[in-house]
Steps between C-alpha positions, in 0.01 A plus 500: 500500500276761672763774507650438149156495348389805700819683385447407143129625516627833637742542209228417256252743652781782503569451131132467396412827695798683346380411142135559566542846664829591330658580837865495371603304807832390343633851576536356862765265376849484640739770364862423599670770713202727477310618814169419314617156440518410861138436510545252214694267735161406636270571202717375202408128543132580498515669162551357153531644143213308361285187536772289304758603761269426778395161364868397467556570871167338607575124482867517640374713802225253571729192477791630682286692752309179575824295543644768731183512728446126506861382563640795686180602697691652802714711279277568196383850615835623588659359190244634258492855625876516554569397142247763398668785702865391453465467122319841478765671711787360305351579173448852612868518601677321219272505189586740227291713252220745559204271422250344757545146611171320542391132531516214755776312316756590767289329759485187266870499474542539871256202581656275246840572624388456865334170427786366287781581741303397823448142378871472436612657832251306718559159316143393587336252264180696430686829473744344249205397297381861497852598389489269208139610413602868492799420293277311249226749484689828532863443408443702194451803723885552488452634145323798642837623649630557143292784338718469176285187425186714493596804315140601407360462859549738797605250753607612852797270531601678804181390681573153391864496624406673826216257566723206442769646734240575780340160482849331536595727778180399687554142431828523676386724784195268578690176450454393872136599504189330377507149376819296556650172402387232739779358726448146639664417828541134578449381859824341585384403852243281356756318290740451786222364719416246235852394471542468871175287513628268225831462683338397834262268325772324332718481827207352688441249232870396523482465872197276475682277252801474744 
């Protein structure tokens, strides 16, 4: 949990500093198809509209981030930062409107998608349990893809969708890397030797009787 906790502390420090010194850091969000929005591909997940917004992202980031870094340790860094960059780049290209997109929810959707699909693809017992856990805890994230259900809130459903797609794509791309289902190989030679020993023993016994 070292990295997920450190990342969350960074987000809280940034938001606190922005409020205390009125730095207006949300201006560095992601603006689709605008040159000034390119920086937002990197900075947008670090910024949040208010503490409520940040608090809503804190627990999912800690839980999903910890699951990623524990069960997919060899791939965790690549997956986390690729989800970050791919989501931001796709939002910059495909999102509509002139407003700034901010928040780490795209990363949350990417991690949830990766953990969910990876368990299904790999068919490894522990990872399948993680798939079920993600479904149970964060299956409701799918509602975040439909802004019409939240007419009074400014939700970046594009970030949610692009995060979901990036996590799914990375789960497929890395399907042969990291933890895999155990394959058991039976030693047929030992079985054959045991059968041969049993045969010769029975033969020698018959000869003695004769």
